[in-house]
N, C-alpha and C positions, 0 to 999 in steps of 0.2 A: 510402442502402443501398436494395436491391431490397426493395420492400413485400412482404410475406408473402401467402400465398394468405388473406385475410381476407374478412369479410362485407362487405355493401354499405355498411353504416353506420359500420364503423369498421375501422382496420388491423388489430384483434385478431383472431384469436388472437395471442399472444406465443408465437413458437416459439425455443424454446433456440438452436436451430443458426444462427438469423438474427442472434445477436447474440456468435457465438463462445462460447457457454455450453455446459458439458458436463453430461449428464446425470448423471454420476457425480462430476464436480469441480467444477461450477459455474464460478466466474471464474478458478480455476486452468487454468494452461496444462497439458493433459493430457499426462502422461508426457513432459516435457520433453526435447528433444534436449540431450545432455552433450558432444557435440563437432561442431565446424565441419568443413566440407572442408579437406584438405591444406593447400590454398593460403594458409589463414589460421592455420597453424600458429604464426607469430610471436606473433600476438596471444594464442591459448591458452597458448603457454608464460609468457608474462608473467602472464596472469590466474591461472594456476594457483599462481603462486609469490608473489602480491601480498603475503600477511602477512610473509614473509621479507625480500622487497625493500623493504617499509616499514620494517620494524624496522632493517634496516641502511642505511638512507636510499640505497638504490640505484635505486628505482624510476623517479626521473626521469631518470637517466642511461641506464637501460634503455630507457624509451619513446623517448628521442632517437635511439637505435640501430634502432629498429624500421623496416621498410621501408615506403614508402608503398603500401598496398594497395587495389586498387579493389573496390568492393563488388558488382561485377557477377555474381560467381560465386556470390552467394547467392541461394537457390531458396526460396521458399514462405515463410510467416510463420513457421514452427518455427525455420527458420535466421536469421530477421531478428531474432526474439525472443532466440536465443540470442546473436546477434552484438551487439546492444543491451545484453543483460545484462553481457557480457565487455567491451564499451568503457564502460559506465557504471561499472563497479567500477576499471576502470583509471584513469577520469577523476578519481573521487572519490580514489583513492590518490595519484594525480599533484599533485591541488590540495591535498590535507590532508597530504602525507608529513610536513612540518615543522611542522606544528601550526597553530594559526590566526595565529600572528605570524610566519609564513614561507611565506604563500600566494603564489601566482603572478598575475600579470595575464594571460597568454596560454597558452593550451592549443596545443601544438604541432599543425601541419598534418597530419600523419601520424596523429594520433588525432583532431583535430577534424572533418577533413574526411569520413573514413568514418562517425564517430559522427553527423554531421549528416544524411548522407545514408540511413543506416540508420533514424535517427529519423523523416525526413521520409516513408520508405516505410511505417514503422508509424502515423504520425500521432501520435507521442510526441515529447517535448521531448528535448534532447540533454542529460540529466542521470538520474541514478539514480532511479528511481521505485519506488512500492510493486509496479507489474507486473513489474519486473526482480527486487527484491531478494527478494521473495517468491512472486508467481505464477509465475514462469519458472525458479526457483531451487531445484529440489529433485528429488530422484532415490530411488528404493528401494533399498535395499543388496539386498534379496531380491526380484525382481521378483513372486514366488509369495506373499508375505506381504503383509499389509494396510498400509494409510497409518497407522503408529502411529508415535510419535516415536523409538523404538529402532530402528525398520527404515528410518529416512530420513537423508538427510543432504543437504547444500547441494551445488551445483554448483561456484559460484566462492564464494571466501570473502574477507575483510579481517583485519585484527589484532581480535582479541577471543575467538579460541579458542572452548572450548564454549559461553561466554556468547552469542558472535554466531550459533554455530550453534542454539541454545536460542532465541534470539530470533527468528531467522528463522522455525524450525520450529512453534514455539508459535504464531505468528502465522497461519502456513500452516494449522495444525489449527483456528484459529478461522474460517478461510476455508471448510474443509472441511465444520465443524460448521453453517454457514450455507445449505449446498446444500438441505437439506429446506425451508428457509424460502423460498429464491429459487423453489423449484416451488410452494410454497404460494402465494406472491405471484401467481403466473401463474394458478393455480386460483381465486385470490379475484378475481382480475378477470373471469375467464371465467364464475365462478359469479354475479357481480354483473350481468353482461352479459346472462346467461341466467336471472335473477330465481330462482336456485336457491339458497335461503337455507340448506338443510340442507347442500349442497357448501360454501357460504361459510363455515359456522360450522365445519365441519371444516378448511377450509383457514386459518382464524384460529388454531385450536387449535395446528395442525401449525406455524404460523409462531411462536407464543408458545414453543412447546418448542423449535424450533430457535434462537431467540435464547437461552433458558435454557441451552442446550448452548453455545452460542458463549460465554456467561460462564464456563462451567465450565473450557472449555479454556483461556481466558483466564488463569484462575487459576493454571494451570500454569507461567506465567512466573515466578513466585516459585521454582519448583523446579529452573529451568533455567539462569537468568539472574541473575550476580551483580550487584548494583545498582553496587558501585565499579567493576567493569569496563564496565559499560553507560556510566556517567556520564563515567569519565575516558579510556576507551579508544575505544570503539564510537561514541558519539554524534557526534563530530566528524565521522567518515566519511560521515554521513547529512545532512550539512548542505549547504544550498545558497548561492547567490552573489545572493540577493534579500533584501531586509529583514535583512541579515546584517552587523553592525558590522565583522566580521573581513574582508569583501570589498565595502566600500560601492560600488565602481564597477562590480562584476559581471564577468565573464569575457570576453575577446576569444577568439573560435573562429578561429584563424589559416587563413586560406584561404576562410573563410565568410562573414565580417564584418569590417571594420576597427573597428568600433563594440562596446563591451562588451556582452553580453547577460546578463540578470539570470533565474535559474531558482530556483525554490524546491526546498529538499530534500526527502527522503523523509517522508512523514506517513500516519499511519494515516487521515487524512481522503481520501487518494486511493484508500482501498477503495472498490469500487463498492457494497458490499453494504449499509452504513448509508445511503448516498444513496436506494438503491431502497425499502428499509424506509420512510425518512421519507417518500419521495412518496407510496407506497402508503397510509400512515397519516395522510397530510395534515399532518404536523408543520411547523409554521411556526417557524423560527427568527429571530433579530432580524436587522436588515438588515446589520449589520457581519459576522455569523457566516455569514450566507446568501451574502453578497459573497466571503468566504474559501473557503467550501465549493464554491461555483461555479467559483472561479478552479481549485481543486484537480480538479476534471472534466477539464481540460484535460491533466490528467497521467495519465488512463486512457487505455486503448486505445480509439479510437474506437466500435467495437462495443459495448462496455461503457456508454460514455456515451450511446449511443443506446439501449440498454435502459433506463437511468433516465429518459431522455427520453420514452420509451414509457408508462412506467408513469405518469409525469407527466400525459400527454394523456388517460388513462384517466378516466371518470368517477370523482367522489370518492366513496370508500369510505367516510369518515366521513359524509358527508350521506346515503348510502345506508343505513347502519346507524340513523343517527338518523331517518330518514322511515320506517323499516320499522316501529319502535316494538318491536321483538322485544328482550326483556330479555336472551335467551341470547345473540344476536348483539352487543349492547351490552357483556356482560359478556367474551365472547370478544375482543372488540376492545381493550378496556380491558386484559386480559391482555397484549396483544401491546403496547401502548404502557408498561404498566408493567415487561415484561422489557427492552425497549429502554432505559428510564431506568435500570434496575438496571444493565444492561451499560456504560452511560455511567459511572454511579457506581464500578463497578469498575476502569474505564479510567483515571478519576481517581485512584483509589486506588493502583494501579500507578505512575502519572505521580507522585505525591506521592513515592512510595520511591525511585523510581529517578532522579528528577532533584532535587527538591527537598531531600530528605534527603541524598542521595548529594553533592549541592552543597556543602550546609552541612558534612558530613563531609570532603569533600576540601579546603574552605577551611581547615578546622581541621587539616588535615594528618594525618588519622585514616584516610583511604581506604587500604586494604592490597589491592588486587586479586590474586587468584592468578596470573593469567595476563596480566600487563601486557605490552604490546607496542607500537610504534609510538610517534608524536609526543607523545601526551598523557600518557605514562607519567611524564614529570617534572612537568608543569604541567596541572592539569586546566584544561578550556575554560571561558571565562568569558563570550564574546561572546553566547552564548544561554541564559545562566540562566534567564532567566525566559520564555523563547520554545520553542516547538515546532521541530523542524528543518524543519518546512515554513515557518517564519516567523510564526506565530501567537501572540498572548500568551496562553500555554497555558492557565493556570487560568481566566482570565476567560473564555476562548473555551470550555473544556471544560465548566465548571460553567453557564455560560449555555445551551449546547447541553443539557445535561442536564435544565435547568430548563424550558427551552421543549418538551421532548419530554413531560414530566410535564403540562405544560398541555394538550396533546393529548388527555388522558383525555375521556371524555364523562360528563359528570356526570348522576346519577340524577335 
């Protein structure tokens, strides 16, 4: 990437636009496109009908009838992001239409080739990522009203009805709540370089408040997502073909490679926000957790990944606060670390409810989702019972990351 107009001794200041970050929306794609050019009508028709095609077991045959379309008519990163969103949702539906016992070994070339080309153009892998599922998959019902869940909808959907919509949009609101924290992170780095302790103190207070707002947004998951629907219907469509016993050999992208390729499914660990906050606060996770988190950075849009790396290259905030001997700075820093650990505890509570408890109920045959659809309606998935859709051993990972966050506090 082009270096910003920085000072001699450092590539900072961090400019939002340099990293495809928006002043208003942060890592969210600002007001994403909802339609592709007419040439791509066959993709859009299938994408808009995914829940019904999957429920009636007709998606695979519809995909086989799609024409082979060239990607050369796509212009600009907004069209590319919508194409990636559309092709990733079709791919997840195609692979998981018949559940984990009816997977495929080959993605047909009329889907695989354009998906690969769009992925290469964006620097994303050819699978559904957080960048598709959440960041680029939203629209306002009324463009003049604010970004509130009642005024939002998804662009493309999968089985899961209102619960899927709620899952995507609550996650989007967590990303939106993070925006003041992203800006505060930049302010904190600038203030540190300019030895401006007053601005640094204020930036840390704003960061802590933003993380608390993210926790409040995440709590709304309970109001909008039915755990039984999430576990028995939605979750399989977020699953990948790496570290997944249901697809041990990965997936062949026909026309791209003769060898199968393995990619992780969608994961909250692909959200750039917490990576950036960890880097700013100097949080050091275990070797195994760090390896997984760094692998997940490969599923972020490259400009967002570059933002995290830029924060990593900045001088150590923790060391700066320690060296200052300033009790107010130390307290403000610890508020940030504490808020981040609390956010991770809230995430653990949600995962417990939506995976562990829901899995136990499904096993006991007590799960009764209100809007079942698709392959999992009959038999809940078992291949990923103890793992996240990204392939991590979920509780060991989440609790470990939360505990190492707490260890980042500066002791008095």
